[in-house]
BAFI-3210 file (N, C-alpha, C; in Angstrom, 3 decimals, decimal comma, padded with zeros to 6 digits):
// residues 128
n [1|2|3|4|5|6|7|8|9|10|11|12|13|14|15|16|17|18|19|20|21|22|23|24|25|26|27|28|29|30|31|32|33|34|35|36|37|38|39|40|41|42|43|44|45|46|47|48|49|50|51|52|53|54|55|56|57|58|59|60|61|62|63|64|65|66|67|68|69|70|71|72|73|74|75|76|77|78|79|80|81|82|83|84|85|86|87|88|89|90|91|92|93|94|95|96|97|98|99|100|101|102|103|104|105|106|107|108|109|110|111|112|113|114|115|116|117|118|119|120|121|122|123|124|125|126|127|128]
n.u [239,004|238,626|241,155|241,966|245,001|246,391|247,726|250,137|252,094|251,728|253,655|256,497|255,383|252,655|252,045|252,308|250,466|248,372|246,840|245,746|245,586|243,310|244,329|242,728|242,325|243,205|244,073|246,384|249,111|250,897|252,595|250,480|248,457|247,605|249,353|251,878|250,389|250,849|253,104|254,298|253,047|254,857|258,102|257,069|257,527|254,911|252,398|249,319|246,206|245,343|243,784|242,783|241,304|240,441|240,085|237,946|235,757|235,425|232,899|230,631|232,078|231,839|229,662|228,441|229,440|231,698|229,961|227,860|228,925|231,525|233,211|231,188|230,707|232,649|235,401|238,561|242,157|240,960|241,428|240,772|240,786|241,078|238,154|236,821|236,954|238,867|239,600|240,391|243,144|244,578|244,031|245,316|247,727|249,023|252,033|254,132|256,017|258,683|259,059|259,375|258,256|256,463|253,498|250,623|248,104|248,672|251,347|250,748|249,098|251,215|253,051|254,293|253,293|251,877|249,189|246,504|243,806|243,664|241,532|240,656|242,287|242,462|240,109|240,287|242,326|240,869|239,014|240,026]
n.v [-174,074|-171,991|-169,977|-168,937|-167,074|-167,083|-163,807|-164,044|-162,427|-159,500|-156,388|-154,252|-152,231|-152,492|-151,549|-148,386|-148,112|-149,040|-151,393|-154,547|-155,784|-157,370|-159,165|-160,096|-161,549|-164,268|-167,069|-166,981|-168,676|-167,893|-164,393|-161,565|-158,229|-158,037|-160,369|-158,344|-156,646|-157,667|-158,098|-155,436|-155,537|-157,133|-156,075|-153,616|-155,099|-155,389|-157,197|-159,824|-160,371|-163,503|-163,647|-166,287|-166,988|-169,749|-169,725|-171,712|-171,507|-168,791|-167,750|-168,433|-166,541|-164,293|-163,391|-164,240|-162,937|-160,763|-159,013|-158,336|-157,236|-156,458|-155,004|-153,804|-153,925|-156,364|-157,429|-157,691|-156,974|-156,671|-155,040|-154,706|-152,793|-152,197|-151,950|-151,316|-151,301|-151,607|-151,394|-151,925|-152,232|-150,595|-147,793|-149,066|-149,952|-147,745|-146,062|-144,241|-141,558|-140,983|-142,647|-146,196|-148,072|-147,889|-148,213|-145,903|-145,548|-146,994|-146,074|-143,251|-144,064|-145,142|-143,026|-141,289|-139,273|-135,938|-134,590|-134,875|-136,678|-140,310|-141,330|-139,385|-139,480|-141,709|-141,693|-139,533|-141,292|-143,052|-141,933|-140,416]
n.w [-035,482|-033,691|-032,001|-028,620|-027,516|-024,487|-022,309|-021,495|-018,664|-017,823|-019,004|-019,333|-021,680|-021,609|-019,326|-019,653|-021,975|-020,585|-020,581|-021,720|-025,204|-027,317|-030,248|-032,928|-035,521|-038,227|-038,350|-040,143|-040,930|-041,932|-042,632|-042,328|-043,088|-039,547|-038,647|-038,532|-036,338|-034,348|-033,928|-033,468|-031,492|-029,769|-030,569|-028,580|-025,955|-025,136|-023,715|-024,568|-026,008|-028,032|-030,227|-032,907|-035,987|-038,274|-041,100|-041,777|-040,211|-040,436|-041,783|-039,349|-037,087|-038,034|-038,533|-035,792|-033,690|-035,162|-036,496|-034,806|-032,650|-033,140|-035,207|-038,020|-040,481|-041,308|-041,474|-040,581|-039,323|-035,963|-033,138|-029,827|-026,988|-023,830|-023,653|-026,534|-029,432|-033,098|-035,632|-039,737|-041,550|-042,566|-040,302|-037,892|-038,463|-040,061|-040,005|-038,106|-039,183|-038,352|-036,317|-038,075|-037,698|-035,626|-034,666|-035,301|-033,382|-031,255|-031,237|-029,435|-027,268|-026,314|-025,143|-027,164|-029,343|-028,468|-029,457|-029,513|-028,098|-027,412|-029,061|-030,545|-032,659|-033,633|-035,147|-036,979|-037,980|-039,528|-040,825|-043,164]
ca.u [238,483|238,834|241,604|242,215|245,614|246,457|248,474|250,832|252,093|252,325|255,060|256,884|254,227|250,851|251,899|252,841|249,461|247,079|246,030|246,183|245,118|243,147|244,148|241,487|242,782|242,651|244,423|246,706|250,281|252,285|253,005|249,545|248,742|247,942|250,976|252,411|250,245|251,387|255,146|254,439|253,207|256,063|258,788|256,767|256,909|253,295|251,574|248,253|245,448|245,925|242,574|243,188|239,953|240,355|239,482|236,448|234,901|235,085|231,600|230,095|232,458|231,886|228,279|228,232|230,408|232,440|228,997|226,954|230,024|233,000|233,137|230,057|231,442|232,397|236,679|239,612|242,299|239,994|242,540|240,373|241,095|240,225|236,991|236,860|237,481|239,275|239,513|240,357|244,479|245,209|244,460|245,991|249,066|249,634|253,195|254,086|257,255|260,045|259,583|258,594|257,106|255,616|251,683|249,576|247,415|250,021|252,620|250,587|249,208|253,071|253,429|255,162|252,784|251,043|248,857|245,133|243,081|243,923|239,866|240,035|243,678|242,202|239,351|241,098|243,082|239,941|238,430|241,565]
ca.v [-173,919|-170,690|-170,289|-167,808|-168,022|-166,431|-162,913|-163,484|-161,637|-157,995|-155,851|-152,860|-152,165|-152,557|-150,680|-147,498|-148,341|-149,103|-152,447|-155,694|-155,717|-158,669|-158,958|-161,023|-162,219|-165,112|-167,943|-167,237|-169,769|-167,106|-163,122|-160,481|-157,240|-158,947|-160,726|-156,676|-155,857|-158,751|-158,171|-154,398|-155,757|-157,994|-155,305|-153,269|-155,629|-155,550|-158,975|-159,519|-161,784|-163,554|-164,477|-166,325|-167,655|-170,488|-169,608|-172,764|-170,771|-166,758|-166,919|-168,070|-166,287|-163,111|-163,271|-164,554|-162,038|-159,354|-157,375|-157,907|-156,488|-155,492|-154,009|-154,354|-154,372|-157,911|-157,744|-158,343|-157,228|-156,176|-154,893|-154,407|-152,621|-151,259|-152,314|-150,456|-152,176|-150,584|-151,764|-151,564|-152,674|-149,145|-147,218|-149,753|-150,379|-146,846|-145,288|-143,102|-141,268|-140,182|-144,062|-146,187|-149,811|-148,089|-148,240|-144,854|-145,380|-147,537|-144,675|-142,692|-144,364|-145,021|-141,499|-140,386|-138,173|-136,257|-133,928|-135,568|-138,248|-141,461|-141,928|-138,564|-139,824|-143,011|-141,436|-139,170|-142,659|-144,502|-141,102|-140,106]
ca.w [-034,262|-032,490|-030,987|-028,005|-026,783|-022,981|-023,027|-020,493|-017,510|-017,981|-019,246|-019,317|-022,439|-020,692|-018,193|-020,385|-022,472|-019,085|-020,830|-022,238|-026,644|-027,807|-031,695|-033,698|-037,274|-039,454|-038,219|-041,484|-040,968|-042,863|-042,747|-042,629|-041,429|-038,804|-037,838|-037,947|-034,778|-033,103|-034,200|-032,984|-029,872|-029,330|-030,292|-027,617|-024,613|-024,898|-023,679|-025,927|-026,822|-029,842|-030,479|-034,247|-036,562|-038,379|-042,409|-042,281|-038,975|-040,132|-041,662|-038,518|-035,964|-038,531|-037,848|-034,602|-033,078|-035,326|-036,689|-033,408|-031,303|-033,412|-036,644|-039,036|-042,131|-040,813|-041,237|-039,888|-038,426|-035,309|-031,923|-028,948|-026,733|-023,053|-024,035|-027,201|-031,192|-033,213|-036,605|-040,553|-040,758|-042,629|-039,699|-037,197|-039,296|-040,450|-039,418|-037,348|-039,971|-037,689|-036,837|-038,850|-037,135|-035,083|-035,577|-035,137|-032,007|-029,713|-030,670|-029,150|-025,506|-025,195|-025,438|-028,708|-029,916|-026,946|-029,337|-029,314|-027,758|-028,414|-029,780|-032,068|-033,345|-034,250|-036,052|-037,149|-039,017|-039,968|-041,856|-043,975]
c.u [239,063|239,952|242,483|243,700|246,325|247,744|249,989|251,004|252,530|252,916|254,632|255,071|253,131|251,155|251,508|251,215|247,952|246,065|245,995|244,910|244,676|243,365|243,067|242,124|243,114|244,089|245,927|248,559|251,341|251,845|251,581|249,859|248,637|248,766|252,175|251,938|251,069|252,980|255,539|254,427|254,650|257,530|258,640|256,752|255,561|252,659|250,202|247,018|245,131|244,443|242,947|241,659|240,496|239,347|237,728|235,119|234,948|233,642|230,737|230,461|231,942|230,447|227,714|228,755|230,754|231,039|228,742|227,996|230,655|232,960|231,876|230,392|232,429|234,751|237,468|240,825|241,362|241,096|241,252|240,650|240,905|238,701|235,996|237,085|237,232|239,723|239,956|241,944|244,452|245,267|245,219|247,519|249,621|251,104|253,284|255,999|258,538|260,136|259,162|257,669|256,430|253,317|251,121|248,706|248,380|251,284|252,276|249,408|250,363|253,431|254,595|254,984|251,664|249,687|247,729|245,138|243,630|242,771|240,328|241,148|243,347|241,195|239,685|241,747|241,836|239,150|239,422|242,265]
c.v [-172,637|-170,435|-168,972|-167,874|-166,017|-165,047|-163,226|-162,029|-160,098|-157,185|-154,914|-152,017|-151,664|-152,084|-149,302|-147,362|-148,477|-150,351|-153,063|-155,875|-156,850|-158,685|-160,430|-161,133|-163,793|-166,493|-168,503|-168,472|-168,200|-165,099|-161,976|-159,901|-157,833|-159,311|-159,216|-156,200|-157,321|-158,729|-157,077|-155,409|-156,103|-157,065|-154,474|-153,867|-155,570|-156,639|-158,300|-160,465|-161,732|-164,586|-164,918|-167,068|-168,388|-169,831|-170,339|-171,732|-169,639|-167,062|-167,156|-166,990|-165,675|-162,568|-163,212|-162,910|-160,809|-158,671|-157,450|-157,328|-155,633|-154,442|-154,493|-154,250|-156,496|-158,235|-157,322|-157,873|-156,610|-156,500|-154,117|-153,870|-151,715|-151,053|-151,109|-151,844|-150,825|-151,674|-151,450|-151,328|-151,471|-147,625|-147,513|-149,400|-149,034|-145,953|-144,619|-142,091|-142,192|-141,855|-145,303|-148,142|-149,235|-147,860|-146,725|-144,822|-145,815|-147,190|-143,805|-142,949|-145,165|-143,968|-140,792|-140,175|-137,945|-135,261|-133,781|-136,461|-139,435|-141,769|-140,573|-139,438|-141,108|-142,926|-141,057|-140,309|-143,300|-143,365|-140,525|-140,763]
c.w [-033,592|-031,941|-029,577|-027,002|-025,205|-023,518|-022,004|-019,512|-017,600|-018,335|-019,357|-020,716|-022,134|-019,864|-018,436|-020,989|-021,095|-020,137|-021,760|-023,231|-027,015|-029,417|-031,934|-035,323|-037,326|-038,876|-039,468|-041,765|-041,379|-041,779|-043,124|-041,970|-040,004|-038,007|-037,622|-036,444|-033,947|-033,215|-032,975|-031,515|-029,263|-028,673|-029,349|-025,949|-024,296|-024,346|-023,828|-025,825|-027,687|-029,885|-032,365|-034,447|-037,677|-039,861|-042,705|-041,375|-039,591|-040,694|-040,656|-037,323|-036,352|-037,655|-036,523|-033,495|-033,619|-036,073|-036,089|-032,984|-031,499|-033,870|-037,718|-040,223|-041,754|-041,440|-040,497|-040,154|-037,669|-033,899|-031,149|-027,530|-025,209|-023,805|-025,570|-028,747|-031,608|-034,374|-037,870|-040,351|-041,074|-041,221|-038,330|-037,889|-039,762|-039,633|-039,225|-037,884|-039,522|-037,254|-037,153|-038,484|-036,298|-034,701|-034,767|-034,248|-030,755|-029,603|-029,532|-027,656|-025,386|-025,485|-026,694|-029,184|-028,440|-028,031|-029,474|-028,353|-028,187|-029,312|-030,816|-032,786|-033,980|-035,205|-036,909|-038,785|-039,332|-041,167|-043,216|-045,216]
res [m|v|q|e|l|a|a|g|p|s|r|s|g|n|e|t|t|k|g|v|p|t|v|y|y|f|n|y|g|s|a|g|r|g|e|v|i|r|l|f|f|e|d|n|e|i|a|f|k|d|v|r|i|e|f|t|e|y|a|e|f|k|r|d|h|i|i|r|q|m|n|p|t|g|s|v|p|i|v|e|f|n|g|k|y|y|t|q|g|v|p|i|l|r|c|v|p|e|f|q|k|l|i|r|h|f|a|r|a|l|g|t|l|k|d|l|s|l|e|d|e|y|w|i|d|v|l|s]
***
């Protein structure tokens, strides 16, 4: 069964980033790339919706939701943020050297880096 866990009350990080992200990932039961994203949000006081997909339901969820709406490659993790989908673990997880634990995209949303727009920086990471 696909589980969606509530985000909980808005926290200081949500005010800074101006939104509540949703993380789509497997219901692993152990650490993986999706778990690191969840830990980042927790560490930075960002409430998020947590959608966990059972392996037995992934093929159907991938066909009906991921490929049609979120990510044509069908891979997870996926972060939905302010109506846009961000995919591919490496661009989502790429760390800023000065702050090894920050995810690049959300580091910019938190104001850590101010050189380009969030969208521009995301696509730079995807294409590099």
